Every structure is written in structure tokens, then in C-alpha cells.
N, CA, C and O of each residue as an XYZ file, in Angstrom:
792
protein
N     -28.046    -27.035    -19.395
C     -28.404    -26.213    -18.405
C     -27.424    -25.068    -18.531
O     -26.248    -25.427    -18.470
N     -27.634    -23.783    -18.692
C     -26.932    -22.465    -18.938
C     -26.735    -21.935    -17.638
O     -27.683    -21.768    -16.870
N     -25.556    -21.658    -17.340
C     -25.287    -20.508    -15.984
C     -25.098    -19.531    -16.539
O     -24.577    -19.503    -17.654
N     -25.501    -18.423    -15.848
C     -25.306    -16.816    -15.885
C     -23.897    -16.713    -15.005
O     -23.683    -17.347    -13.972
N     -23.137    -15.934    -15.533
C     -21.750    -15.492    -14.744
C     -21.534    -14.817    -15.662
O     -21.906    -14.974    -16.825
N     -20.370    -13.302    -14.823
C     -19.533    -12.342    -15.422
C     -18.334    -12.615    -14.976
O     -18.136    -13.285    -13.963
N     -17.215    -11.994    -15.874
C     -15.981    -12.043    -15.166
C     -15.516    -10.642    -15.154
O     -15.585     -9.997    -16.200
N     -15.027    -10.081    -14.025
C     -14.508     -8.776    -13.752
C     -13.359     -9.201    -12.866
O     -13.005    -10.320    -12.494
N     -12.757     -7.698    -12.578
C     -11.875     -7.477    -11.344
C     -12.080     -7.699    -10.095
O     -12.725     -6.722     -9.714
N     -11.968     -8.190     -9.484
C     -12.270     -8.711     -7.921
C     -12.491     -7.471     -7.208
O     -12.052     -6.523     -7.859
N     -12.987     -7.154     -6.161
C     -13.335     -6.324     -5.308
C     -12.615     -7.177     -3.982
O     -12.353     -8.378     -4.047
N     -12.376     -6.396     -2.885
C     -11.795     -6.639     -1.937
C     -12.514     -7.938     -1.498
O     -11.830     -8.958     -1.581
N     -13.612     -8.048     -1.106
C     -14.561     -9.385     -0.628
C     -14.429    -10.229     -1.543
O     -14.238    -11.373     -1.131
N     -14.460    -10.089     -2.697
C     -14.465    -11.445     -3.788
C     -12.725    -11.952     -3.677
O     -12.389    -13.108     -3.934
N     -11.932    -11.085     -3.339
C     -10.428    -11.690     -3.557
C     -10.470    -12.313     -2.125
O      -9.648    -13.204     -2.342
N     -10.738    -12.449     -1.146
C     -11.131    -13.361      0.087
C     -11.819    -14.774     -0.418
O     -11.510    -15.832      0.131
N     -12.449    -14.741     -1.133
C     -13.733    -15.730     -1.507
C     -12.560    -16.042     -2.832
O     -12.591    -17.262     -2.994
N     -11.942    -15.659     -3.441
C     -11.049    -16.167     -4.620
C     -10.438    -17.003     -3.679
O     -10.510    -18.230     -3.727
N      -9.758    -16.281     -2.708
C      -8.321    -17.042     -2.168
C      -8.864    -18.191     -1.568
O      -8.290    -19.270     -1.717
N      -9.969    -18.094     -0.864
C     -10.552    -19.390     -0.604
C     -10.781    -20.811     -1.519
O     -10.483    -21.930     -1.100
N     -11.245    -20.591     -2.565
C     -11.493    -21.316     -3.688
C      -9.922    -21.837     -4.150
O      -9.571    -23.014     -4.242
N      -9.107    -20.667     -4.405
C      -7.799    -21.455     -4.428
C      -7.307    -22.530     -3.340
O      -6.890    -23.655     -3.618
N      -7.407    -22.088     -2.297
C      -6.918    -23.161     -0.970
C      -7.662    -24.184     -0.748
O      -7.232    -25.011      0.056
N      -8.959    -24.411     -1.384
C      -9.767    -25.206     -1.305
C      -9.246    -26.296     -2.709
O      -9.197    -27.520     -2.590
N      -9.019    -25.820     -3.531
C      -8.730    -26.486     -4.812
C      -7.382    -27.267     -4.889
O      -7.284    -28.467     -5.146
N      -6.138    -26.222     -4.571
C      -4.952    -26.987     -4.096
C      -4.976    -28.033     -2.939
O      -4.417    -29.128     -2.987
N      -5.642    -27.584     -1.978
C      -6.065    -28.568     -0.904
C      -6.453    -30.148     -1.603
O      -5.765    -31.169     -1.589
N      -7.532    -29.964     -2.081
C      -7.851    -31.353     -2.713
C      -6.854    -31.850     -3.143
O      -6.301    -32.843     -2.670
N      -6.312    -30.877     -4.610
C      -5.324    -31.890     -4.910
C      -3.948    -31.953     -4.723
O      -3.206    -32.642     -5.423
N      -3.568    -31.215     -3.748
C      -2.308    -31.620     -3.471
C      -1.946    -31.708     -2.293
O      -0.813    -32.091     -2.003
N      -3.124    -31.264     -1.124
C      -3.110    -31.356      0.523
C      -2.453    -30.181      1.230
O      -2.543    -29.951      2.436
N      -1.694    -29.374      0.219
C      -1.222    -28.093      0.505
C      -2.287    -26.881      0.351
O      -3.262    -26.894     -0.401
N      -1.894    -25.816      1.232
C      -2.766    -24.528      0.928
C      -1.789    -23.400      0.393
O      -0.756    -23.197      1.031
N      -2.016    -22.774     -0.562
C      -1.013    -21.575     -0.802
C      -1.071    -20.550      0.077
O      -0.070    -19.836      0.014
N      -1.769    -20.261      0.769
C      -1.928    -19.281      1.666
C      -0.967    -19.651      3.090
O      -0.890    -19.018      4.143
N      -0.419    -20.669      2.756
C       0.370    -21.451      4.421
C       1.319    -21.353      3.313
O       2.218    -20.637      3.753
N       1.597    -21.675      2.147
C       3.058    -21.728      1.901
C       4.005    -21.028      2.183
O       3.616    -19.972      1.684
N       5.064    -20.786      2.652
C       6.543    -19.568      2.792
C       5.710    -18.391      3.557
O       5.931    -17.239      3.183
N       4.803    -18.599      4.564
C       4.528    -17.413      4.842
C       5.537    -16.715      5.641
O       6.407    -17.267      6.315
N       5.329    -15.308      5.495
C       6.270    -14.060      5.709
C       7.499    -14.396      5.314
O       8.473    -14.019      5.965
N       7.683    -15.466      3.725
C       9.278    -15.885      3.631
C       9.274    -14.706      2.050
O      10.266    -14.060      1.714
N       8.340    -14.690      1.529
C       8.194    -14.379      0.021
C       8.335    -12.352      0.276
O       7.791    -11.660      1.136
N       9.224    -11.961     -0.801
C       9.289    -10.550     -1.092
C       8.286    -10.084     -1.552
O       7.753    -10.846     -2.359
N       7.519     -8.680     -1.318
C       6.209     -8.104     -1.839
C       6.322     -8.566     -2.969
O       7.404     -8.997     -3.369
N       5.301     -8.569     -3.657
C       4.835     -8.583     -4.881
C       3.722     -7.827     -5.368
O       3.344     -7.120     -4.434
N       3.007     -7.633     -6.394
C       1.556     -6.843     -7.061
C       1.188     -8.262     -7.647
O       1.897     -9.080     -8.234
N      -0.286     -8.296     -7.264
C      -1.082     -9.223     -8.007
C      -2.785     -8.164     -8.234
O      -3.307     -7.204     -7.667
N      -3.159     -9.206     -9.562
C      -4.412     -8.387     -9.697
C      -4.786     -9.981     -9.940
O      -4.118    -10.900    -10.413
N      -6.773     -9.893     -9.170
C      -7.172    -10.926     -9.208
C      -8.533    -10.756    -10.137
O      -9.286     -9.803     -9.937
N      -8.842    -11.895    -11.328
C      -9.951    -11.724    -12.204
C     -10.990    -12.650    -11.335
O     -10.406    -13.376    -10.531
N     -12.207    -12.745    -11.343
C     -13.206    -13.679    -10.645
C     -14.525    -13.649    -11.934
O     -14.987    -12.781    -12.674
N     -14.742    -14.879    -11.730
C     -15.929    -15.315    -12.875
C     -17.071    -15.203    -11.471
O     -16.795    -15.683    -10.372
N     -18.184    -14.581    -11.736
C     -19.737    -14.574    -10.581
C     -21.164    -15.210    -10.830
O     -21.786    -15.058    -11.881
N     -21.445    -15.668    -10.146
C     -23.109    -16.161    -10.671
C     -23.503    -14.310    -10.362
O     -22.861    -13.326     -9.994
N     -25.155    -14.653    -10.831
C     -25.797    -13.015    -10.396
C     -25.753    -12.796     -8.954
O     -25.672    -11.658     -8.492
N     -25.814    -14.060     -8.072
C     -26.039    -13.664     -6.714
C     -24.638    -13.069     -6.212
O     -24.564    -12.587     -5.082
N     -23.429    -13.110     -7.141
C     -22.208    -12.846     -6.564
C     -21.566    -13.870     -6.157
O     -20.382    -13.611     -5.941
N     -21.905    -15.084     -5.936
C     -21.179    -16.351     -5.583
C     -19.712    -16.537     -6.545
O     -19.806    -16.672     -7.765
N     -18.449    -16.529     -5.891
C     -17.490    -17.114     -6.847
C     -17.707    -18.443     -7.663
O     -17.974    -19.434     -6.984
N     -17.616    -18.623     -9.235
C     -16.986    -19.607    -10.033
C     -15.880    -20.068     -9.901
O     -15.684    -21.262     -9.676
N     -14.915    -19.146    -10.027
C     -14.029    -19.644    -10.567
C     -12.850    -17.861    -10.367
O     -13.379    -16.750    -10.360
N     -11.668    -18.026    -10.265
C     -11.109    -17.055    -10.090
C      -9.297    -17.563    -10.642
O      -8.783    -18.650    -10.380
N      -8.461    -16.120    -11.645
C      -7.383    -16.130    -12.633
C      -6.898    -15.134    -11.678
O      -7.549    -14.118    -11.438
N      -5.788    -15.390    -11.133
C      -5.036    -14.675    -10.087
C      -3.236    -14.121    -10.942
O      -2.344    -14.966    -11.029
N      -3.114    -13.312    -11.232
C      -1.729    -12.838    -11.744
C      -0.697    -12.190    -11.043
O      -1.065    -11.084    -10.647
N       0.573    -12.501    -10.715
C       1.138    -12.188     -9.674
C       2.694    -11.896    -10.585
O       3.268    -12.706    -11.312
N       2.979    -10.934    -10.366
C       4.226    -10.309    -11.123
C       5.640     -9.328    -10.119
O       5.477     -9.479     -8.908
N       6.406     -8.775    -10.341
C       7.120    -10.699    -10.165
C       7.181    -11.324     -8.863
O       7.486    -10.604     -7.913
N       6.979    -12.355     -8.696
C       6.464    -13.339     -7.358
C       7.043    -14.718     -7.428
O       7.402    -15.162     -8.519
N       7.143    -15.350     -6.444
C       6.953    -16.715     -6.178
C       5.782    -17.539     -5.862
O       5.693    -18.766     -5.878
N       4.707    -16.465     -5.509
C       3.388    -16.599     -5.127
C       3.001    -18.317     -5.406
O       2.599    -19.123     -4.566
N       3.278    -18.554     -6.908
C       2.467    -19.771     -7.362
C       3.355    -20.756     -6.909
O       2.782    -21.846     -6.945
N       4.666    -20.859     -6.440
C       5.091    -21.956     -5.868
C       4.359    -23.233     -5.215
O       3.482    -23.007     -4.380
N       4.651    -24.472     -5.528
C       3.963    -25.647     -4.846
C       4.763    -26.743     -5.450
O       5.361    -26.555     -6.510
N       4.804    -28.013     -4.750
C       5.614    -28.676     -5.136
C       5.679    -28.973     -6.612
O       6.615    -28.676     -7.354
N       4.498    -29.635     -6.966
C       4.527    -30.102     -8.359
C       5.207    -29.200     -9.174
O       5.730    -29.677    -10.181
N       5.320    -27.982     -8.964
C       5.874    -26.642    -10.049
C       7.275    -27.398    -10.423
O       7.609    -27.531    -11.601
N       8.193    -27.957     -9.177
C       9.709    -28.142     -9.570
C       9.841    -29.349    -10.828
O      10.945    -29.660    -11.276
N       8.459    -30.018    -11.357
C       8.830    -31.078    -11.846
C       8.829    -30.460    -13.383
O       8.934    -31.267    -14.306
N       8.698    -28.883    -13.716
C       8.583    -28.451    -14.829
C       9.550    -27.542    -14.923
O      10.143    -27.629    -15.998
N       9.913    -26.765    -14.271
C      11.085    -25.874    -13.907
C      12.210    -26.087    -13.187
O      12.984    -25.133    -13.104
N      12.410    -26.795    -12.808
C      13.515    -27.315    -11.502
C      14.896    -26.279    -11.936
O      15.606    -25.583    -11.210
N      14.924    -26.475    -13.211
C      16.173    -25.544    -13.634
C      16.290    -24.110    -12.808
O      17.078    -23.581    -12.025
N      15.079    -23.814    -13.430
C      14.712    -22.114    -12.637
C      14.765    -21.910    -11.594
O      15.345    -20.918    -11.152
N      14.054    -22.967    -10.712
C      13.665    -22.528     -9.309
C      13.825    -23.789     -8.549
O      12.942    -24.599     -8.267
N      15.190    -23.838     -8.238
C      15.285    -24.996     -7.584
C      15.477    -24.921     -6.074
O      16.234    -24.124     -5.521
N      14.456    -26.144     -5.247
C      14.410    -26.047     -3.969
C      15.659    -25.770     -3.388
O      16.776    -26.269     -3.526
N      14.962    -24.361     -2.340
C      16.291    -23.835     -1.435
C      17.143    -22.994     -1.996
O      18.256    -22.724     -1.543
N      16.587    -22.491     -3.136
C      17.537    -21.275     -3.344
C      16.823    -20.227     -3.232
O      15.632    -20.326     -3.526
N      17.384    -18.870     -2.754
C      16.800    -18.125     -2.133
C      15.997    -17.180     -3.344
O      16.371    -17.332     -4.506
N      15.119    -16.408     -3.105
C      14.353    -15.638     -4.058
C      14.942    -14.553     -4.541
O      14.333    -13.495     -4.382
N      16.224    -14.527     -5.228
C      17.336    -13.302     -5.234
C      16.905    -13.075     -7.023
O      17.683    -12.457     -7.750
N      15.780    -13.575     -7.489
C      15.801    -13.360     -9.015
C      14.166    -13.210     -9.648
O      13.824    -13.627    -10.755
N      13.333    -12.563     -8.727
C      12.085    -12.979     -9.583
C      11.825    -12.040    -10.397
O      10.662    -11.648    -10.305
N      12.572    -11.421    -11.308
C      12.596    -10.566    -12.540
C      12.482    -11.807    -13.442
O      11.761    -11.888    -14.437
N      13.284    -12.753    -12.962
C      13.257    -14.019    -13.985
C      11.890    -14.889    -14.245
O      11.798    -15.612    -15.237
N      10.966    -14.782    -13.402
C      10.023    -15.742    -13.788
C       8.667    -14.891    -12.964
O       8.701    -14.299    -11.885
N       7.585    -15.072    -13.846
C       6.257    -14.745    -13.566
C       5.084    -15.741    -13.550
O       4.680    -16.597    -14.337
N       4.742    -15.344    -12.481
C       3.593    -16.424    -11.923
C       1.906    -16.060    -12.132
O       1.324    -14.979    -12.226
N       1.579    -17.007    -12.149
C      -0.310    -16.907    -12.453
C      -0.558    -18.271    -11.718
O       0.179    -19.188    -11.357
N      -1.933    -18.018    -11.648
C      -2.680    -19.207    -10.859
C      -4.351    -19.105    -11.307
O      -5.024    -18.085    -11.154
N      -4.711    -20.024    -11.724
C      -6.231    -20.248    -11.650
C      -7.122    -21.506    -11.337
O      -7.011    -22.590    -11.910
N      -7.977    -21.216    -10.391
C      -9.023    -22.361     -9.947
C     -10.218    -22.134    -10.459
O     -10.497    -20.979    -10.780
N     -11.447    -23.494    -10.694
C     -12.431    -23.261    -10.720
C     -13.233    -24.044    -10.265
O     -13.037    -25.248    -10.098
N     -14.165    -23.470    -10.031
C     -15.499    -24.431     -8.604
C     -15.326    -25.796     -9.416
O     -14.593    -25.840    -10.404
N     -15.888    -26.678     -9.050
C     -16.009    -28.273     -9.457
C     -17.199    -28.140    -10.334
O     -17.149    -28.798    -11.374
N     -18.550    -27.226    -10.067
C     -19.641    -27.056    -10.383
C     -19.777    -25.968    -11.457
O     -20.913    -25.770    -11.887
N     -18.814    -25.273    -11.919
C     -18.967    -24.288    -12.670
C     -18.753    -25.186    -14.279
O     -18.132    -26.245    -14.370
N     -19.399    -24.497    -15.400
C     -19.142    -24.745    -16.688
C     -18.228    -24.720    -16.856
O     -17.331    -24.484    -16.047
N     -18.136    -24.985    -18.111
C     -16.673    -25.370    -19.485
C     -16.229    -23.831    -19.347
O     -15.126    -23.321    -19.153
N     -17.683    -23.217    -19.544
C     -17.701    -21.591    -20.296
C     -17.157    -20.524    -19.050
O     -16.556    -19.481    -19.308
N     -17.402    -20.867    -18.006
C     -16.613    -20.609    -17.045
C     -14.905    -20.191    -16.763
O     -14.315    -19.234    -16.261
N     -14.633    -21.101    -17.203
C     -12.795    -21.462    -17.157
C     -12.410    -20.708    -18.466
O     -11.476    -19.915    -18.345
N     -13.055    -20.845    -19.863
C     -12.893    -20.584    -21.123
C     -12.660    -18.888    -20.689
O     -11.611    -18.296    -20.946
N     -13.686    -18.330    -20.079
C     -13.760    -16.607    -20.192
C     -12.444    -16.330    -19.440
O     -11.491    -15.664    -19.844
N     -12.615    -17.135    -17.970
C     -11.497    -16.526    -17.083
C     -10.247    -16.576    -18.136
O      -9.558    -15.557    -18.152
N      -9.881    -17.601    -18.990
C      -8.619    -18.101    -19.583
C      -7.936    -16.649    -20.262
O      -6.813    -16.155    -20.160
N      -9.325    -16.176    -21.086
C      -9.518    -15.585    -22.409
C      -8.907    -14.106    -21.464
O      -7.909    -13.407    -21.639
N      -9.971    -14.049    -20.476
C      -9.252    -12.516    -19.312
C      -8.073    -12.490    -18.660
O      -7.629    -11.488    -18.100
N      -7.405    -13.816    -18.714
C      -5.943    -13.896    -18.246
C      -5.079    -13.446    -19.238
O      -4.133    -12.691    -19.014
N      -5.451    -13.998    -20.595
C      -4.534    -13.615    -21.563
C      -4.210    -12.221    -21.843
O      -3.161    -11.622    -22.078
N      -5.845    -11.782    -21.712
C      -6.024    -10.264    -22.270
C      -5.253     -9.303    -20.803
O      -4.713     -8.199    -20.873
N      -5.351     -9.746    -20.168
C      -4.909     -9.030    -18.656
C      -3.494     -9.078    -18.666
O      -2.825     -8.047    -18.596
N      -2.798    -10.653    -18.780
C      -1.630    -10.937    -18.846
C      -0.845     -9.993    -19.728
O       0.170     -9.494    -19.244
N      -1.167     -9.714    -20.867
C      -0.477     -9.019    -21.765
C      -0.273     -7.551    -21.544
O       0.442     -6.848    -22.258
N      -0.973     -7.130    -20.476
C      -0.858     -6.048    -20.032
C       0.409     -5.898    -19.181
O       1.132     -4.904    -19.248
N       0.572     -6.665    -18.593
C       1.671     -6.585    -17.642
C       3.298     -7.359    -18.182
O       4.260     -7.640    -17.467
N       3.100     -7.585    -19.992
C       4.334     -7.970    -20.735
C       4.317     -9.483    -20.180
O       5.425    -10.012    -20.103
N       3.338    -10.154    -19.833
C       3.489    -11.624    -19.603
C       3.448    -12.206    -21.161
O       2.687    -11.954    -22.094
N       4.687    -13.165    -21.030
C       4.932    -13.629    -22.635
C       5.907    -15.012    -22.207
O       6.979    -14.904    -21.611
N       5.229    -16.464    -22.688
C       5.852    -17.623    -22.670
C       4.988    -18.803    -23.111
O       4.226    -19.023    -24.053
N       5.374    -19.397    -22.159
C       4.776    -20.786    -22.628
C       3.500    -21.004    -21.166
O       3.346    -20.062    -20.389
N       2.879    -22.025    -21.023
C       1.976    -22.338    -20.429
C       1.882    -23.527    -19.886
O       1.737    -24.501    -20.624
N       1.944    -23.674    -18.516
C       1.788    -25.359    -18.573
C       0.739    -25.585    -17.160
O       0.911    -25.019    -16.080
N      -0.321    -26.514    -17.469
C      -1.302    -26.778    -16.918
C      -1.540    -28.034    -16.252
O      -1.647    -29.138    -16.786
N      -1.616    -27.735    -14.977
C      -1.910    -29.032    -13.837
C      -3.443    -29.197    -13.731
O      -4.230    -28.254    -13.661
N      -3.893    -30.977    -13.726
C      -4.785    -31.277    -13.852
C      -5.195    -32.340    -12.863
O      -4.424    -33.279    -13.062
N      -5.947    -32.616    -11.997
C      -6.210    -33.637    -10.935
C      -7.243    -33.998    -10.927
O      -8.072    -33.186    -10.516
N      -7.689    -35.214    -11.313
C      -8.781    -35.970    -11.259
C      -9.215    -36.677     -9.657
O      -8.616    -37.598     -9.102
N     -10.443    -35.927     -9.138
C     -10.643    -36.619     -7.643
C     -11.693    -37.403     -7.833
O     -12.590    -36.870     -8.485
N     -11.943    -38.831     -7.372
C     -12.993    -39.326     -7.656
C     -13.813    -39.593     -9.037
O     -13.237    -39.981    -10.053
N     -15.347    -39.325     -8.971
C     -15.842    -38.868    -10.231
C     -16.028    -37.655    -10.395
O     -16.737    -37.466    -11.384
N     -15.690    -36.624     -9.829
C     -15.307    -35.233    -10.307
C     -14.088    -34.967    -10.811
O     -12.993    -35.254    -10.328
N     -14.362    -34.357    -11.890
C     -12.504    -33.231    -12.348
C     -12.561    -32.224    -11.510
O     -13.551    -31.513    -11.677
N     -11.717    -31.855    -10.511
C     -11.676    -30.567    -10.064
C     -10.307    -29.700    -11.070
O      -9.131    -30.043    -11.184
N     -10.940    -28.646    -11.607
C      -9.738    -27.954    -12.198
C      -8.561    -27.191    -10.995
O      -8.817    -26.432    -10.061
N      -7.263    -27.724    -11.450
C      -6.520    -26.431    -10.118
C      -5.429    -26.316    -10.861
O      -4.682    -27.294    -10.892
N      -5.041    -25.007    -11.700
C      -4.290    -24.656    -12.734
C      -3.197    -24.114    -12.163
O      -3.345    -23.366    -11.197
N      -2.204    -24.340    -12.556
C      -0.837    -23.610    -12.458
C      -0.011    -22.774    -13.680
O       0.724    -23.241    -14.550
N      -0.354    -21.531    -13.457
C       0.063    -20.931    -15.035
C       1.438    -20.413    -14.920
O       1.654    -19.549    -14.070
N       2.416    -20.847    -15.691
C       3.693    -19.977    -15.340
C       4.038    -19.948    -17.056
O       3.709    -20.720    -17.957
N       4.787    -18.788    -17.048
C       5.006    -17.806    -17.942
C       6.484    -17.898    -17.490
O       6.762    -17.221    -16.501
N       7.471    -18.621    -18.049
C       8.905    -18.742    -17.912
C       9.704    -18.219    -18.815
O      10.216    -18.754    -19.798
N       9.806    -16.734    -18.277
C      10.680    -15.590    -18.838
C      12.043    -15.303    -18.891
O      12.520    -14.214    -19.211
N      12.726    -16.407    -18.535
C      13.906    -16.547    -18.062
C      15.014    -16.079    -19.483
O      15.887    -15.223    -19.339
N      14.778    -16.798    -20.792
C      15.659    -16.792    -21.859
C      14.453    -16.047    -22.648
O      14.956    -15.464    -23.608
N      13.235    -15.873    -22.609
C      12.521    -15.078    -23.254
C      12.928    -13.408    -23.809
O      13.042    -12.751    -24.844
N      13.060    -13.272    -22.118
C      13.327    -11.727    -22.834
C      14.187    -11.038    -22.972
O      14.214     -9.835    -22.714
N      15.566    -12.126    -23.681
C      16.446    -11.593    -24.307
C      16.232    -12.089    -25.591
O      16.510    -11.280    -26.476
N      15.687    -13.531    -26.082
C      15.399    -13.592    -27.527
C      14.198    -13.521    -28.218
O      13.829    -14.224    -29.159
N      13.526    -12.456    -27.574
C      12.373    -11.963    -27.997
C      11.122    -13.049    -28.626
O      10.631    -13.800    -27.783
N      10.639    -13.151    -29.937
C       9.748    -14.358    -30.017
C       9.726    -15.694    -29.360
O      10.814    -15.954    -28.848
N       8.955    -16.488    -29.237
C       9.200    -17.597    -28.738
C       9.717    -18.610    -29.877
O       9.334    -18.423    -31.032
N      10.453    -19.520    -29.620
C      10.966    -20.132    -30.375
C      11.144    -21.636    -30.238
O      11.100    -22.096    -29.097
N      11.370    -22.582    -31.420
C      10.880    -23.836    -31.828
C      11.929    -24.488    -30.557
O      11.559    -25.593    -30.160
N      12.994    -24.012    -29.986
C      14.324    -24.603    -29.422
C      14.021    -24.293    -27.772
O      14.682    -24.818    -26.875
N      12.773    -23.236    -27.515
C      12.565    -23.320    -26.183
C      11.784    -24.153    -25.863
O      11.805    -24.516    -24.687
N      10.576    -24.903    -27.023
C       9.774    -25.591    -26.615
C      10.214    -26.887    -26.277
O       9.796    -27.621    -25.382
N      11.510    -27.163    -27.470
C      12.343    -28.220    -27.056
C      12.891    -28.314    -25.672
O      12.751    -29.245    -24.879
N      13.397    -27.440    -25.550
C      13.976    -27.478    -23.956
C      12.922    -27.388    -22.563
O      13.071    -28.073    -21.551
N      12.042    -26.565    -22.743
C      11.176    -26.582    -21.478
C      10.441    -28.064    -21.774
O      10.443    -28.800    -20.788
N       9.848    -28.583    -22.916
C       9.145    -29.449    -22.933
C       9.647    -30.744    -21.882
O       9.010    -31.376    -21.040
N      10.761    -30.813    -22.231
C      11.637    -31.945    -21.264
C      10.901    -32.053    -19.592
O      10.370    -33.079    -19.168
N      10.984    -31.155    -19.050
C      10.213    -31.179    -17.859
C       9.128    -31.453    -17.409
O       8.775    -31.349    -16.234
N       8.494    -31.837    -18.338
C       6.937    -31.833    -17.818
C       6.203    -32.666    -18.441
O       5.038    -32.522    -18.811
N       7.203    -33.943    -18.611
C       6.789    -35.240    -19.711
C       6.460    -36.229    -18.516
O       7.254    -37.168    -18.475
N       5.444    -36.249    -17.493
C       5.479    -36.895    -16.698
C       4.030    -36.989    -15.831
O       3.474    -35.933    -15.531
N       3.537    -38.060    -15.505
C       2.457    -37.783    -14.388
C       0.860    -37.031    -15.517
O       0.621    -37.149    -16.719
N       0.236    -36.432    -14.592
C      -1.231    -35.664    -14.610
C      -0.499    -34.408    -15.240
O      -1.316    -33.519    -15.000
N       0.602    -33.784    -15.931
C       1.119    -32.511    -15.943
C       0.961    -32.531    -17.797
O       1.287    -33.601    -18.311
N       0.553    -31.563    -18.626
C       0.295    -31.501    -19.695
C       1.088    -29.818    -20.118
O       0.840    -28.675    -19.734
N       2.022    -30.346    -20.995
C       2.579    -29.016    -21.462
C       1.807    -28.266    -22.717
O       1.761    -28.865    -23.791
N       1.227    -27.015    -22.598
C       0.731    -26.629    -23.540
C       1.774    -25.628    -24.608
O       2.150    -24.567    -24.111
N       2.052    -25.822    -25.474
C       3.093    -25.625    -26.293
C       2.540    -24.611    -27.373
O       2.326    -24.872    -28.557
N       2.342    -23.351    -26.702
C       2.078    -22.375    -27.532
C       1.986    -20.670    -27.148
O       1.808    -20.365    -25.969
N       2.082    -19.853    -27.940
C       2.140    -18.307    -27.522
C       0.686    -18.095    -27.066
O      -0.294    -18.616    -27.600
N       0.669    -17.172    -25.893
C      -0.738    -16.826    -25.199
C      -1.578    -16.690    -26.345
O      -2.705    -17.181    -26.279
N      -1.175    -16.039    -27.501
C      -2.524    -16.057    -28.739
C      -3.132    -17.449    -28.850
O      -4.333    -17.696    -28.732
N      -2.285    -18.219    -29.059
C      -3.209    -19.571    -29.255
C      -3.686    -20.181    -28.197
O      -4.711    -20.858    -28.276
N      -3.089    -20.044    -27.193
C      -3.932    -20.617    -25.941
C      -4.987    -19.839    -25.793
O      -5.957    -20.547    -25.522
N      -5.296    -18.578    -25.848
C      -6.569    -17.832    -25.926
C      -7.587    -18.900    -27.209
O      -8.730    -19.257    -26.925
N      -7.137    -19.154    -28.128
C      -8.291    -20.349    -28.767
C      -8.121    -21.423    -28.356
O      -9.137    -21.924    -27.875
N      -7.267    -22.008    -28.334
C      -7.136    -23.766    -27.933
C      -6.940    -24.256    -26.883
O      -6.905    -25.480    -27.011
N      -6.762    -23.889    -25.709
C      -6.997    -24.898    -24.297
C      -8.583    -25.174    -23.725
O      -9.631    -24.549    -23.559
N      -8.275    -25.931    -23.623
C     -10.072    -26.507    -23.107
C      -9.664    -27.602    -21.926
O      -8.761    -28.437    -21.979
N     -10.474    -27.381    -20.988
C     -10.347    -28.379    -20.073
C     -10.392    -29.929    -20.326
O      -9.769    -30.762    -19.668
N     -11.319    -30.208    -21.500
C     -11.432    -31.459    -21.687
C     -10.208    -32.556    -22.417
O      -9.800    -33.708    -22.270
N      -9.978    -31.463    -23.202
C      -8.773    -32.030    -24.397
C      -8.124    -32.648    -23.932
O      -7.201    -33.163    -24.563
């Protein structure tokens, strides 16, 4: 069955629906809601939201880019960049880390994820985002809900330029456990190679 959908920058109404989808995905996976985390404690940040919608306007998925910010923080993220953002540290160096996240409705086809992912990469490049991507997956019962946290670890990349193998070795040590999968590639390769089922 083919599902028609389109990817676009979210309207104000769609931003509300997209935020609700992210909250639902994170609540199902982690028992937390991003909208309630660090409420009133974070510095201001800019963000843009891409949405995949059905012809009737219903939101199937959303990709959120935030920079510079700590909006994407949730407990699992400390597993793979604990040395960059330790719990309890004040957010006094937001320029060093850039975040984004992507959430997919459980009934959405794989193509929705892939198109949002491509949009994330294209749109992210205009924001100067570069680096590595980490993906969090959670299986709930018989359904696979995709709950993704995209991180671009920019601390050293700002100084070193192109992604280097040593960065891969250094960062991959943080995420060799549980249901975390490290996608070791540049954003160009991510655009072609990342899939939900691999």
C-alpha cells in the first residue's frame, strides 16, 4: 500500500502537532516528555521544523533542528556524549553542541522517515551542521516506534575541519551498549545509507 505524503516546513498549527508527536514518541520510549524537561531553564534558541503530512493534513513525522540549544537533551543522550555535556553542568557553552530530533508516527511507512531524513540533511547543511549522527531506537511490543535523537558533536569539528577517523574512534566509545546504534559517516553518507530496518 502506498501512502501519499509531502515534506514541508511546518506551519504554526503543524508545529503544535509535531511537538505532540515528539512528546508521544519520547513518552512511549522513555517515560519522559521533552516539553516538560528543563522547563524555563534553557537559554533561548532558534529552531525550524520539517513535517511529513498526509493529503488531509495529518502529521506523519517531524524533523526538528535546534541550534544552538540543549533542547534535545534526555537521559539516554548522556550515554554517548557524557564528556561533552555532563549532567549538572550549566549550559554555558551551547555553541559547542548542536541538536535536532526526528519522530515518526508508528503507522507511517519507511518512505516518510527517509524523506524527512533527507530533508534534515539538506536543511541542516544550511545551518552549518556537520559531524556525526547517533540514532536511538526502541521496540515496544509488536510495533517498532522510531524515536530518534540526532546529535552533531561539533566540539572538535569546528577546529579540525573534515571528519577524521580519530573522531570516529573517540565518539564510538560512548555508544557501544543497549539499543544505541552509532552511524559513523558524514551527513552526505547518512543521506544515502541510513534506514529504519538496517
